[in-house]
A tleap script that builds the chain and sets N, CA, C and O, in Angstrom:
source leaprc.protein.ff14SB
mol = sequence {
  NMET GLN LEU GLN GLN LYS LYS MET GLY ASP
  VAL LEU VAL VAL ARG PRO LEU GLU LYS ARG
  ILE ASP ALA ALA THR ALA THR GLU PHE LYS
  GLU ARG MET ILE ASP TRP ILE GLY SER GLY
  ASN ARG ARG ILE VAL LEU ASN LEU SER GLU
  VAL ASP PHE ILE ASP SER SER GLY LEU GLY
  ALA ILE VAL SER SER LEU LYS LYS ILE GLY
  ASN ASP GLY ASP LEU VAL ILE CYS VAL VAL
  LYS GLU THR VAL MET SER LEU PHE ARG LEU
  THR ARG MET ASN ARG VAL PHE ASP ILE PHE
  PRO ALA GLU GLU GLU ALA ILE ARG ALA LEU
  SER GLY GLU GLN CALA
}
set mol.1.N position { 0.846 -1.188 0.000 }
set mol.1.CA position { 0.000 0.000 0.000 }
set mol.1.C position { 0.881 1.237 0.000 }
set mol.1.O position { 1.831 1.335 0.777 }
set mol.2.N position { 0.564 2.174 -0.870 }
set mol.2.CA position { 1.338 3.411 -0.936 }
set mol.2.C position { 0.779 4.420 0.062 }
set mol.2.O position { -0.407 4.749 0.041 }
set mol.3.N position { 1.661 4.902 0.935 }
set mol.3.CA position { 1.294 5.909 1.922 }
set mol.3.C position { 2.294 7.053 1.833 }
set mol.3.O position { 3.505 6.838 1.886 }
set mol.4.N position { 1.782 8.256 1.700 }
set mol.4.CA position { 2.640 9.434 1.697 }
set mol.4.C position { 2.674 9.964 3.129 }
set mol.4.O position { 1.650 10.000 3.810 }
set mol.5.N position { 3.852 10.370 3.576 }
set mol.5.CA position { 3.957 10.905 4.935 }
set mol.5.C position { 4.781 12.171 4.920 }
set mol.5.O position { 5.715 12.312 4.130 }
set mol.6.N position { 4.424 13.102 5.810 }
set mol.6.CA position { 5.231 14.318 5.988 }
set mol.6.C position { 5.043 14.801 7.416 }
set mol.6.O position { 3.986 14.625 8.022 }
set mol.7.N position { 6.098 15.414 7.934 }
set mol.7.CA position { 6.040 15.975 9.292 }
set mol.7.C position { 5.763 17.469 9.192 }
set mol.7.O position { 6.416 18.182 8.430 }
set mol.8.N position { 4.802 17.930 9.960 }
set mol.8.CA position { 4.486 19.350 10.072 }
set mol.8.C position { 4.643 19.688 11.547 }
set mol.8.O position { 3.693 19.551 12.319 }
set mol.9.N position { 5.835 20.129 11.946 }
set mol.9.CA position { 6.111 20.330 13.363 }
set mol.9.C position { 6.127 18.979 14.045 }
set mol.9.O position { 6.866 18.086 13.632 }
set mol.10.N position { 5.313 18.813 15.096 }
set mol.10.CA position { 5.254 17.516 15.782 }
set mol.10.C position { 4.064 16.682 15.318 }
set mol.10.O position { 3.702 15.695 15.958 }
set mol.11.N position { 3.458 17.085 14.199 }
set mol.11.CA position { 2.308 16.351 13.658 }
set mol.11.C position { 2.752 15.573 12.413 }
set mol.11.O position { 3.382 16.126 11.512 }
set mol.12.N position { 2.409 14.282 12.383 }
set mol.12.CA position { 2.677 13.453 11.214 }
set mol.12.C position { 1.410 13.415 10.366 }
set mol.12.O position { 0.336 13.068 10.856 }
set mol.13.N position { 1.544 13.775 9.085 }
set mol.13.CA position { 0.409 13.706 8.161 }
set mol.13.C position { 0.607 12.470 7.282 }
set mol.13.O position { 1.626 12.338 6.603 }
set mol.14.N position { -0.377 11.569 7.303 }
set mol.14.CA position { -0.325 10.341 6.516 }
set mol.14.C position { -1.452 10.399 5.486 }
set mol.14.O position { -2.609 10.649 5.824 }
set mol.15.N position { -1.089 10.162 4.217 }
set mol.15.CA position { -2.083 10.206 3.150 }
set mol.15.C position { -1.990 8.933 2.312 }
set mol.15.O position { -1.049 8.769 1.537 }
set mol.16.N position { -2.964 8.030 2.466 }
set mol.16.CA position { -2.976 6.848 1.600 }
set mol.16.C position { -3.156 7.282 0.144 }
set mol.16.O position { -3.996 8.132 -0.152 }
set mol.17.N position { -2.372 6.701 -0.761 }
set mol.17.CA position { -2.467 7.050 -2.173 }
set mol.17.C position { -3.282 6.020 -2.951 }
set mol.17.O position { -3.313 6.043 -4.182 }
set mol.18.N position { -3.931 5.131 -2.236 }
set mol.18.CA position { -4.781 4.106 -2.849 }
set mol.18.C position { -6.238 4.568 -2.762 }
set mol.18.O position { -6.592 5.399 -1.926 }
set mol.19.N position { -7.066 4.017 -3.636 }
set mol.19.CA position { -8.493 4.354 -3.633 }
set mol.19.C position { -9.245 3.606 -2.533 }
set mol.19.O position { -10.319 4.030 -2.106 }
set mol.20.N position { -8.675 2.499 -2.084 }
set mol.20.CA position { -9.391 1.641 -1.132 }
set mol.20.C position { -8.501 1.282 0.072 }
set mol.20.O position { -7.304 1.033 -0.065 }
set mol.21.N position { -9.128 1.268 1.238 }
set mol.21.CA position { -8.497 0.658 2.416 }
set mol.21.C position { -9.435 -0.495 2.761 }
set mol.21.O position { -10.481 -0.302 3.380 }
set mol.22.N position { -9.039 -1.686 2.350 }
set mol.22.CA position { -9.914 -2.850 2.501 }
set mol.22.C position { -9.093 -4.051 2.965 }
set mol.22.O position { -7.940 -3.904 3.371 }
set mol.23.N position { -9.687 -5.229 2.903 }
set mol.23.CA position { -9.019 -6.432 3.404 }
set mol.23.C position { -7.650 -6.640 2.756 }
set mol.23.O position { -6.738 -7.164 3.395 }
set mol.24.N position { -7.500 -6.235 1.496 }
set mol.24.CA position { -6.236 -6.435 0.781 }
set mol.24.C position { -5.131 -5.494 1.268 }
set mol.24.O position { -3.951 -5.824 1.155 }
set mol.25.N position { -5.497 -4.332 1.808 }
set mol.25.CA position { -4.491 -3.327 2.173 }
set mol.25.C position { -4.471 -2.990 3.661 }
set mol.25.O position { -3.529 -2.356 4.137 }
set mol.26.N position { -5.485 -3.402 4.391 }
set mol.26.CA position { -5.636 -2.974 5.793 }
set mol.26.C position { -4.482 -3.423 6.679 }
set mol.26.O position { -4.032 -2.656 7.530 }
set mol.27.N position { -3.993 -4.646 6.499 }
set mol.27.CA position { -2.920 -5.156 7.355 }
set mol.27.C position { -1.650 -4.329 7.179 }
set mol.27.O position { -1.010 -3.947 8.159 }
set mol.28.N position { -1.290 -4.057 5.932 }
set mol.28.CA position { -0.090 -3.258 5.684 }
set mol.28.C position { -0.265 -1.833 6.205 }
set mol.28.O position { 0.656 -1.261 6.788 }
set mol.29.N position { -1.456 -1.264 5.992 }
set mol.29.CA position { -1.756 0.077 6.498 }
set mol.29.C position { -1.549 0.122 8.017 }
set mol.29.O position { -0.879 1.014 8.539 }
set mol.30.N position { -2.134 -0.851 8.709 }
set mol.30.CA position { -2.037 -0.905 10.176 }
set mol.30.C position { -0.584 -1.068 10.634 }
set mol.30.O position { -0.156 -0.409 11.581 }
set mol.31.N position { 0.176 -1.945 9.965 }
set mol.31.CA position { 1.580 -2.161 10.345 }
set mol.31.C position { 2.395 -0.878 10.200 }
set mol.31.O position { 3.192 -0.541 11.075 }
set mol.32.N position { 2.191 -0.161 9.087 }
set mol.32.CA position { 2.931 1.094 8.864 }
set mol.32.C position { 2.549 2.133 9.912 }
set mol.32.O position { 3.415 2.832 10.439 }
set mol.33.N position { 1.256 2.237 10.216 }
set mol.33.CA position { 0.803 3.198 11.228 }
set mol.33.C position { 1.417 2.865 12.582 }
set mol.33.O position { 1.887 3.757 13.288 }
set mol.34.N position { 1.413 1.583 12.948 }
set mol.34.CA position { 1.946 1.173 14.244 }
set mol.34.C position { 3.460 1.421 14.303 }
set mol.34.O position { 3.983 1.772 15.360 }
set mol.35.N position { 4.165 1.242 13.183 }
set mol.35.CA position { 5.595 1.579 13.124 }
set mol.35.C position { 5.814 3.062 13.407 }
set mol.35.O position { 6.679 3.430 14.202 }
set mol.36.N position { 5.021 3.911 12.748 }
set mol.36.CA position { 5.168 5.362 12.954 }
set mol.36.C position { 4.841 5.749 14.386 }
set mol.36.O position { 5.528 6.580 14.980 }
set mol.37.N position { 3.798 5.152 14.941 }
set mol.37.CA position { 3.424 5.443 16.336 }
set mol.37.C position { 4.539 4.959 17.267 }
set mol.37.O position { 4.904 5.648 18.219 }
set mol.38.N position { 5.075 3.769 16.984 }
set mol.38.CA position { 6.172 3.227 17.783 }
set mol.38.C position { 7.435 4.075 17.709 }
set mol.38.O position { 8.261 4.044 18.621 }
set mol.39.N position { 7.586 4.833 16.626 }
set mol.39.CA position { 8.744 5.725 16.462 }
set mol.39.C position { 8.541 7.060 17.170 }
set mol.39.O position { 9.367 7.965 17.050 }
set mol.40.N position { 7.430 7.179 17.915 }
set mol.40.CA position { 7.223 8.392 18.696 }
set mol.40.C position { 6.235 9.384 18.112 }
set mol.40.O position { 6.034 10.455 18.685 }
set mol.41.N position { 5.610 9.056 16.984 }
set mol.41.CA position { 4.585 9.950 16.421 }
set mol.41.C position { 3.282 9.747 17.187 }
set mol.41.O position { 2.637 8.705 17.076 }
set mol.42.N position { 2.911 10.749 17.956 }
set mol.42.CA position { 1.718 10.656 18.802 }
set mol.42.C position { 0.586 11.553 18.326 }
set mol.42.O position { -0.538 11.460 18.819 }
set mol.43.N position { 0.883 12.417 17.373 }
set mol.43.CA position { -0.158 13.282 16.796 }
set mol.43.C position { -0.163 13.027 15.303 }
set mol.43.O position { 0.774 13.389 14.592 }
set mol.44.N position { -1.239 12.395 14.833 }
set mol.44.CA position { -1.298 11.979 13.434 }
set mol.44.C position { -2.571 12.501 12.776 }
set mol.44.O position { -3.669 12.389 13.319 }
set mol.45.N position { -2.388 13.075 11.590 }
set mol.45.CA position { -3.510 13.473 10.736 }
set mol.45.C position { -3.578 12.448 9.610 }
set mol.45.O position { -2.591 12.223 8.908 }
set mol.46.N position { -4.733 11.835 9.441 }
set mol.46.CA position { -4.948 10.884 8.355 }
set mol.46.C position { -5.764 11.591 7.275 }
set mol.46.O position { -6.953 11.857 7.449 }
set mol.47.N position { -5.101 11.887 6.161 }
set mol.47.CA position { -5.739 12.590 5.046 }
set mol.47.C position { -6.307 11.547 4.088 }
set mol.47.O position { -5.555 10.814 3.446 }
set mol.48.N position { -7.633 11.483 3.992 }
set mol.48.CA position { -8.283 10.462 3.169 }
set mol.48.C position { -8.748 11.011 1.818 }
set mol.48.O position { -9.701 10.494 1.236 }
set mol.49.N position { -8.089 12.045 1.321 }
set mol.49.CA position { -8.537 12.705 0.089 }
set mol.49.C position { -8.551 11.785 -1.132 }
set mol.49.O position { -9.330 12.014 -2.058 }
set mol.50.N position { -7.706 10.747 -1.155 }
set mol.50.CA position { -7.645 9.834 -2.312 }
set mol.50.C position { -8.549 8.609 -2.145 }
set mol.50.O position { -8.781 7.872 -3.104 }
set mol.51.N position { -9.056 8.394 -0.928 }
set mol.51.CA position { -9.755 7.140 -0.612 }
set mol.51.C position { -11.245 7.242 -0.943 }
set mol.51.O position { -11.944 8.142 -0.477 }
set mol.52.N position { -11.710 6.288 -1.767 }
set mol.52.CA position { -13.126 6.220 -2.150 }
set mol.52.C position { -13.899 5.195 -1.338 }
set mol.52.O position { -15.122 5.279 -1.227 }
set mol.53.N position { -13.175 4.211 -0.761 }
set mol.53.CA position { -13.854 3.077 -0.128 }
set mol.53.C position { -13.042 2.555 1.047 }
set mol.53.O position { -11.828 2.376 0.952 }
set mol.54.N position { -13.728 2.314 2.148 }
set mol.54.CA position { -13.124 1.655 3.314 }
set mol.54.C position { -14.089 0.557 3.740 }
set mol.54.O position { -15.282 0.808 3.912 }
set mol.55.N position { -13.575 -0.664 3.910 }
set mol.55.CA position { -14.437 -1.736 4.426 }
set mol.55.C position { -14.169 -1.927 5.918 }
set mol.55.O position { -13.422 -1.158 6.523 }
set mol.56.N position { -14.774 -2.940 6.500 }
set mol.56.CA position { -14.639 -3.142 7.949 }
set mol.56.C position { -13.188 -3.402 8.351 }
set mol.56.O position { -12.768 -3.001 9.437 }
set mol.57.N position { -12.419 -4.067 7.491 }
set mol.57.CA position { -10.998 -4.306 7.786 }
set mol.57.C position { -10.234 -2.990 7.844 }
set mol.57.O position { -9.420 -2.771 8.741 }
set mol.58.N position { -10.503 -2.121 6.881 }
set mol.58.CA position { -9.848 -0.815 6.848 }
set mol.58.C position { -10.223 0.032 8.046 }
set mol.58.O position { -9.373 0.683 8.652 }
set mol.59.N position { -11.505 0.019 8.382 }
set mol.59.CA position { -11.970 0.771 9.545 }
set mol.59.C position { -11.324 0.237 10.813 }
set mol.59.O position { -10.934 1.005 11.692 }
set mol.60.N position { -11.214 -1.087 10.905 }
set mol.60.CA position { -10.559 -1.707 12.054 }
set mol.60.C position { -9.108 -1.290 12.183 }
set mol.60.O position { -8.611 -1.077 13.289 }
set mol.61.N position { -8.423 -1.173 11.043 }
set mol.61.CA position { -7.005 -0.766 11.050 }
set mol.61.C position { -6.867 0.673 11.544 }
set mol.61.O position { -5.930 0.992 12.276 }
set mol.62.N position { -7.803 1.544 11.143 }
set mol.62.CA position { -7.758 2.941 11.588 }
set mol.62.C position { -8.036 3.021 13.089 }
set mol.62.O position { -7.358 3.752 13.812 }
set mol.63.N position { -9.038 2.266 13.558 }
set mol.63.CA position { -9.367 2.256 14.990 }
set mol.63.C position { -8.203 1.683 15.801 }
set mol.63.O position { -7.899 2.189 16.881 }
set mol.64.N position { -7.552 0.639 15.297 }
set mol.64.CA position { -6.382 0.058 15.980 }
set mol.64.C position { -5.272 1.088 16.138 }
set mol.64.O position { -4.602 1.142 17.169 }
set mol.65.N position { -5.087 1.905 15.104 }
set mol.65.CA position { -4.059 2.951 15.171 }
set mol.65.C position { -4.382 3.949 16.275 }
set mol.65.O position { -3.500 4.362 17.028 }
set mol.66.N position { -5.646 4.331 16.365 }
set mol.66.CA position { -6.072 5.263 17.416 }
set mol.66.C position { -5.833 4.647 18.800 }
set mol.66.O position { -5.338 5.323 19.702 }
set mol.67.N position { -6.182 3.374 18.968 }
set mol.67.CA position { -5.985 2.693 20.250 }
set mol.67.C position { -4.505 2.603 20.603 }
set mol.67.O position { -4.129 2.743 21.766 }
set mol.68.N position { -3.665 2.368 19.590 }
set mol.68.CA position { -2.221 2.246 19.822 }
set mol.68.C position { -1.633 3.562 20.342 }
set mol.68.O position { -0.734 3.555 21.182 }
set mol.69.N position { -2.148 4.692 19.836 }
set mol.69.CA position { -1.676 5.996 20.317 }
set mol.69.C position { -2.058 6.170 21.779 }
set mol.69.O position { -1.286 6.716 22.567 }
set mol.70.N position { -3.242 5.708 22.137 }
set mol.70.CA position { -3.692 5.797 23.527 }
set mol.70.C position { -4.016 7.214 23.944 }
set mol.70.O position { -4.394 8.050 23.122 }
set mol.71.N position { -3.863 7.474 25.236 }
set mol.71.CA position { -4.240 8.778 25.789 }
set mol.71.C position { -3.175 9.853 25.640 }
set mol.71.O position { -3.427 11.021 25.937 }
set mol.72.N position { -1.980 9.469 25.180 }
set mol.72.CA position { -0.901 10.463 25.092 }
set mol.72.C position { -0.726 11.016 23.686 }
set mol.72.O position { 0.380 11.402 23.306 }
set mol.73.N position { -1.802 11.060 22.909 }
set mol.73.CA position { -1.753 11.617 21.563 }
set mol.73.C position { -3.129 11.571 20.942 }
set mol.73.O position { -4.124 11.358 21.635 }
set mol.74.N position { -3.189 11.770 19.632 }
set mol.74.CA position { -4.480 11.726 18.955 }
set mol.74.C position { -4.285 11.425 17.476 }
set mol.74.O position { -3.229 11.675 16.895 }
set mol.75.N position { -5.332 10.883 16.899 }
set mol.75.CA position { -5.397 10.633 15.466 }
set mol.75.C position { -6.661 11.308 14.976 }
set mol.75.O position { -7.763 10.978 15.415 }
set mol.76.N position { -6.501 12.253 14.067 }
set mol.76.CA position { -7.665 12.922 13.485 }
set mol.76.C position { -7.679 12.647 11.986 }
set mol.76.O position { -6.667 12.272 11.393 }
set mol.77.N position { -8.836 12.839 11.398 }
set mol.77.CA position { -9.041 12.510 9.990 }
set mol.77.C position { -9.444 13.780 9.253 }
set mol.77.O position { -10.134 14.636 9.807 }
set mol.78.N position { -9.008 13.897 7.996 }
set mol.78.CA position { -9.409 15.068 7.206 }
set mol.78.C position { -9.650 14.701 5.751 }
set mol.78.O position { -9.244 13.639 5.282 }
set mol.79.N position { -10.307 15.589 5.066 }
set mol.79.CA position { -10.616 15.518 3.634 }
set mol.79.C position { -11.244 14.159 3.283 }
set mol.79.O position { -10.662 13.347 2.564 }
set mol.80.N position { -12.450 13.948 3.819 }
set mol.80.CA position { -13.143 12.672 3.651 }
set mol.80.C position { -14.209 12.812 2.562 }
set mol.80.O position { -15.048 13.711 2.614 }
set mol.81.N position { -14.165 11.922 1.586 }
set mol.81.CA position { -15.188 11.914 0.531 }
set mol.81.C position { -16.513 11.439 1.119 }
set mol.81.O position { -16.534 10.736 2.129 }
set mol.82.N position { -17.610 11.824 0.487 }
set mol.82.CA position { -18.947 11.505 1.014 }
set mol.82.C position { -19.176 9.995 1.133 }
set mol.82.O position { -19.833 9.550 2.075 }
set mol.83.N position { -18.650 9.204 0.200 }
set mol.83.CA position { -18.846 7.752 0.276 }
set mol.83.C position { -18.219 7.183 1.544 }
set mol.83.O position { -18.782 6.290 2.177 }
set mol.84.N position { -17.054 7.703 1.909 }
set mol.84.CA position { -16.368 7.252 3.124 }
set mol.84.C position { -17.032 7.858 4.357 }
set mol.84.O position { -17.165 7.192 5.383 }
set mol.85.N position { -17.443 9.109 4.260 }
set mol.85.CA position { -18.109 9.775 5.393 }
set mol.85.C position { -19.387 9.046 5.773 }
set mol.85.O position { -19.716 8.947 6.955 }
set mol.86.N position { -20.114 8.533 4.779 }
set mol.86.CA position { -21.353 7.809 5.091 }
set mol.86.C position { -21.052 6.555 5.908 }
set mol.86.O position { -21.841 6.181 6.776 }
set mol.87.N position { -19.910 5.897 5.639 }
set mol.87.CA position { -19.502 4.740 6.446 }
set mol.87.C position { -19.184 5.171 7.877 }
set mol.87.O position { -19.574 4.505 8.836 }
set mol.88.N position { -18.470 6.295 8.011 }
set mol.88.CA position { -18.158 6.795 9.354 }
set mol.88.C position { -19.446 7.106 10.127 }
set mol.88.O position { -19.540 6.820 11.320 }
set mol.89.N position { -20.421 7.684 9.453 }
set mol.89.CA position { -21.700 7.983 10.127 }
set mol.89.C position { -22.453 6.704 10.472 }
set mol.89.O position { -22.975 6.566 11.578 }
set mol.90.N position { -22.507 5.770 9.524 }
set mol.90.CA position { -23.224 4.510 9.717 }
set mol.90.C position { -22.669 3.725 10.909 }
set mol.90.O position { -23.426 3.134 11.679 }
set mol.91.N position { -21.356 3.726 11.051 }
set mol.91.CA position { -20.699 2.980 12.139 }
set mol.91.C position { -20.483 3.842 13.388 }
set mol.91.O position { -19.919 3.384 14.382 }
set mol.92.N position { -20.939 5.088 13.317 }
set mol.92.CA position { -20.799 6.075 14.396 }
set mol.92.C position { -19.335 6.410 14.711 }
set mol.92.O position { -19.028 6.914 15.791 }
set mol.93.N position { -18.459 6.133 13.782 }
set mol.93.CA position { -17.050 6.482 13.973 }
set mol.93.C position { -16.829 7.995 13.873 }
set mol.93.O position { -15.793 8.510 14.293 }
set mol.94.N position { -17.817 8.696 13.310 }
set mol.94.CA position { -17.724 10.159 13.270 }
set mol.94.C position { -17.827 10.737 14.681 }
set mol.94.O position { -17.526 11.912 14.892 }
set mol.95.N position { -18.248 9.923 15.645 }
set mol.95.CA position { -18.281 10.348 17.051 }
set mol.95.C position { -16.987 9.989 17.771 }
set mol.95.O position { -16.684 10.540 18.830 }
set mol.96.N position { -16.230 9.069 17.194 }
set mol.96.CA position { -14.970 8.622 17.795 }
set mol.96.C position { -13.815 9.503 17.317 }
set mol.96.O position { -12.940 9.876 18.098 }
set mol.97.N position { -13.826 9.826 16.033 }
set mol.97.CA position { -12.737 10.602 15.430 }
set mol.97.C position { -13.157 12.046 15.215 }
set mol.97.O position { -14.307 12.330 14.878 }
set mol.98.N position { -12.208 12.956 15.413 }
set mol.98.CA position { -12.404 14.334 14.971 }
set mol.98.C position { -12.139 14.330 13.471 }
set mol.98.O position { -11.096 13.861 13.015 }
set mol.99.N position { -13.090 14.856 12.712 }
set mol.99.CA position { -12.975 14.865 11.250 }
set mol.99.C position { -13.019 16.316 10.777 }
set mol.99.O position { -13.943 17.063 11.102 }
set mol.100.N position { -12.007 16.698 10.007 }
set mol.100.CA position { -11.873 18.082 9.542 }
set mol.100.C position { -11.997 18.151 8.020 }
set mol.100.O position { -11.589 17.222 7.323 }
set mol.101.N position { -12.559 19.247 7.502 }
set mol.101.CA position { -12.698 19.379 6.048 }
set mol.101.C position { -11.373 19.634 5.337 }
set mol.101.O position { -11.234 19.298 4.161 }
set mol.102.N position { -10.394 20.224 6.032 }
set mol.102.CA position { -9.115 20.561 5.390 }
set mol.102.C position { -7.940 20.083 6.237 }
set mol.102.O position { -8.016 20.059 7.465 }
set mol.103.N position { -6.850 19.701 5.567 }
set mol.103.CA position { -5.646 19.224 6.247 }
set mol.103.C position { -5.090 20.285 7.196 }
set mol.103.O position { -4.679 19.971 8.314 }
set mol.104.N position { -5.079 21.546 6.745 }
set mol.104.CA position { -4.520 22.630 7.561 }
set mol.104.C position { -5.259 22.750 8.900 }
set mol.104.O position { -4.643 22.955 9.946 }
set mol.105.N position { -6.594 22.617 8.849 }
set mol.105.CA position { -7.390 22.698 10.089 }
set mol.105.C position { -7.036 21.553 11.039 }
set mol.105.O position { -6.918 21.750 12.249 }
set mol.106.N position { -6.872 20.374 10.486 }
set mol.106.CA position { -6.542 19.198 11.300 }
set mol.106.C position { -5.175 19.366 11.962 }
set mol.106.O position { -5.005 19.045 13.138 }
set mol.107.N position { -4.206 19.868 11.204 }
set mol.107.CA position { -2.864 20.099 11.754 }
set mol.107.C position { -2.926 21.137 12.860 }
set mol.107.O position { -2.329 20.960 13.922 }
set mol.108.N position { -3.652 22.223 12.608 }
set mol.108.CA position { -3.782 23.272 13.638 }
set mol.108.C position { -4.421 22.714 14.915 }
set mol.108.O position { -3.983 23.025 16.023 }
set mol.109.N position { -5.447 21.899 14.750 }
set mol.109.CA position { -6.137 21.336 15.921 }
set mol.109.C position { -5.194 20.469 16.754 }
set mol.109.O position { -5.234 20.514 17.983 }
set mol.110.N position { -4.349 19.684 16.093 }
set mol.110.CA position { -3.439 18.795 16.818 }
set mol.110.C position { -2.235 19.529 17.400 }
set mol.110.O position { -1.699 19.126 18.432 }
set mol.111.N position { -1.817 20.589 16.748 }
set mol.111.CA position { -0.646 21.297 17.269 }
set mol.111.C position { -1.043 22.357 18.296 }
set mol.111.O position { -0.193 23.055 18.850 }
set mol.112.N position { -2.355 22.464 18.540 }
set mol.112.CA position { -2.829 23.373 19.585 }
set mol.112.C position { -2.847 24.827 19.181 }
set mol.112.O position { -3.043 25.699 20.028 }
set mol.113.N position { -2.644 25.115 17.888 }
set mol.113.CA position { -2.679 26.502 17.428 }
set mol.113.C position { -4.120 26.944 17.244 }
set mol.113.O position { -5.009 26.139 16.964 }
set mol.114.N position { -4.324 28.216 17.406 }
set mol.114.CA position { -5.644 28.787 17.151 }
set mol.114.C position { -5.702 29.260 15.708 }
set mol.114.O position { -4.708 29.743 15.165 }
set mol.115.N position { -6.852 29.121 15.099 }
set mol.115.CA position { -7.022 29.540 13.698 }
set mol.115.C position { -6.977 31.056 13.587 }
set mol.115.O position { -7.102 31.598 12.489 }
savepdb mol mol.pdb
quit
């Protein structure tokens, strides 16, 4: 699975470059996220601008990443297409994750800056 990453201060921005996070890609996605978290990245923005579809495996991998960060950090999501947003609403994950319309807003929220 292709994942683009960049550091913005102490915030890691991860952007999957695949259209789908599903059973075929979820394990690799989760392993890469856990590696980054294990390397000390505790504030992560997940930019889903390229993703059209997430299945239960993909959703599980994202939730696992959030659990791995624990209470000493956060994982927020940004730039979510409507097809993916409907899944977040259906599974009530929109109540678990902070979801932002733009990457810049998500970074600001995690770095504690005011808009």
